[in-house]
N, C-alpha and C positions, 0 to 999 in steps of 0.2 A: 301170638307166638313171638313177635318181635317188639311187643309193646315196651318191655323194660329197656330194650336197646334204644328206642327212640326217646324214652324219658331221659336216658343218659345223654343222648345227643343234645337234647334241649338244655339240660341243667348241668352236665358234667364235662362234656367235651371241651378241652382247652382251658378249663377253669384252674386258676392258680390256687395258692394255699392261704392267701389273706382273707380276712372277713368280708372285705368289699369286692373280692375277686369275682369276675363274671365269666361265664362260659362264652365260647365263641358265638353261640346262638343269641345269648342275652346281650352281648356287646354289639353284635350286628343289628339287632332289633332296636337298640337304643341309639344307634348312630344317627346323626342329623341328616346327612344327605346320601350316604353310601347305599342305604337300602333302596331309595328311589332310583339311584343310578343303576343298580343291579337289575331291578325290576323292569325299568324302561329298556335297558339293553336286551334283556331276555325277550320282552314282547316284540321289539323291533326285529330281533333275530328270528323269531318264529315266522315273521312275514318273509324274510329272506329264505329260510329253510323250506317252508311250504311252497313259496312261489316258484322256486327252482324245481322242486319235485313236480309241481303242477305242469310246468313247461314240458318236462320230459314225458310225463304220463300222457299229456294231451297229444304229443307227437306220436307216442305209441298207439294212441287211439285213432290217429289219422285225422285229427281235428285241426291242428295248427302246423305250420312249416312242412306241409305235405311234400314239397319238392326239395326239401333239404334232407340229406341222409341222416338217419338216426344217430350214427356214430359221431357226426359233426356236432349235433345238438348236445349229445351226452358229454363229449370232450370239453365243450365250452362251459356247460352248466354244472357238471358234477363237482368240480373243485369248489364252486360256491356253495353247493349243497353240503359238502364235507366240512367246509369252514363254518357254515351256519350250525351244523350239528355239534361241532366241537365247542363253539361259543355257548350254545344252549346248555350243554353239560356243565361248562365252567360256571355259568351264571345260575343255572338251576339248582345245583347242589347247595350253595350258600342260602338261596331263597328257601330251600326245603328245610334246612336246619334252623331257620329263624323266621318261622311264620308269625304273623300277628297273633294277638292274644286268643282270638277265636279259631286259630288254625295252626297251633304249635305242632311240632312233629308227631307226638302221640295221637292227637286228634286227626291230623293229616293221614296218618297210617291207617286209621279206622274208617276213613272216608270211602264210600263205595265208588265214587267217581275217580278217586286216586287209584284204587285197585283196578278198575276197568281200564283206566288210562295205561297203567303199566302192562296189563295183559295185551292191549291193543298194540303197544310198541313192540312187544315180543312177536306178535303176529305179523307186524309190518317187516320186521327183520327176517322172519321165516319166508315171507313172500319175496323179499329181495334175494335171499339165498337161492330159492327155487328158480327165480328168473335168471340169475346168473348161471346156474347149473344147466338149465334147459334151453330157454329162449335165446340166451346170448351165444350159445354154442353154434347156433345156426344163423347168427345175426347177418352174416354175409349174404344169405339168401333173401332176406327181407329188408336189408338196410336202406335200400332206395325206394321201397314200396310206399306209395302214398298212404296206403292202408295196410298195416302189418297184419300177420296172421291172427286168428282168433285167440290162440293161447297168449300171445303178447298183449292183445287188447284186454283180455280178462285180467291179466296181471296188473295192467294200468288202472282198470276200474277198481280192483281190490285195493291197490295202493292209495288211490284218491279217497276211497270210502273210509279206509282205516285212519288215514291222517286227518281227515275232516272230523272223524269221531274223536280222535286224540285231542284235537284242539277244543272241541266242544266239552269233553270231559274236564279238561284243564280249566276251562272257564267256570264250569259248574262246581268245581271243588270249593270255590269261594262261598258258596251258599250253604246254609245249614238245613237243607231239606231233610236230610237223613242222618243228621248227627246223632251219635249214641247218646243215650240218656233221655230220649223222648219216645213216646209210644210208636212202635213200628212192628210190621209183621215179623214173626219169629225167624223166618228164613233170612230176612235182611239183617237182623241182629247177629245171626250165626255167620253170615258171609263177612260181615264187618268185624267179627270177633269183639262185639260190644261188651260181652261179659268180662273181658280182660281189660277194658278201658276204665279210666277214672270215673266216667259218667255212668257206667253200667248199662245193662240191657233191660229194656222195658218192653215186653211183648204186648202188642195191641190186644185189647180185650181182657187183659189181666186186671186184678183189683187195683194195682198201682196205677195202671194206665187209665182206668175209669175214674180214679180219684183225681188224677191230673186234669182230665177232660172236664170233670165237674167243677174243679177250681177255676179253670179257664172260663167256663160259662158264667160263673158267679162274678168273675172279674170284669166281664163284658156287661 
């Protein structure tokens, strides 16, 4: 559905009128050092972002800082979490529009791990909103408790699980396990919208898939 948009992001966004003009994506990818600086900053900020979330969630679970009120932990850590999230967005968007050759935006968009990552981030935001609407309203009742109520602990477990899964999915995006254009189950091709990709959809067990598998065996 968004395939054409991401093709434009890769080859058209910011492109001038000259014959040698490059899009922002192409210019960023061809830069000598800026790409590495962006990627390194993004990775380091992930540690800051998740590390601060982990401190808050572990306090909510009653694992660390049990004798320190939750409000004090949150007040000191939350600004760093917000700062980390902002930097992640600022560095993540340029990285998205200028992926290396095997991960340019159209391919990135059709990657199952990218799609799951985006879904998990939405779930993490929903969990955060629910926590603020429910558990935080009664925070004064459990703020000093070494072990907060069950609902608070459940929210913390959910938060940790989701963010660990987000990081894992982000790491697996780099691999071509399920890239479009290779034999895969029909449901996976459908979920990734491979039919709309430049690589196309090849369903496992189809004549085309069997031909590719036979050619691979001959090559070995």
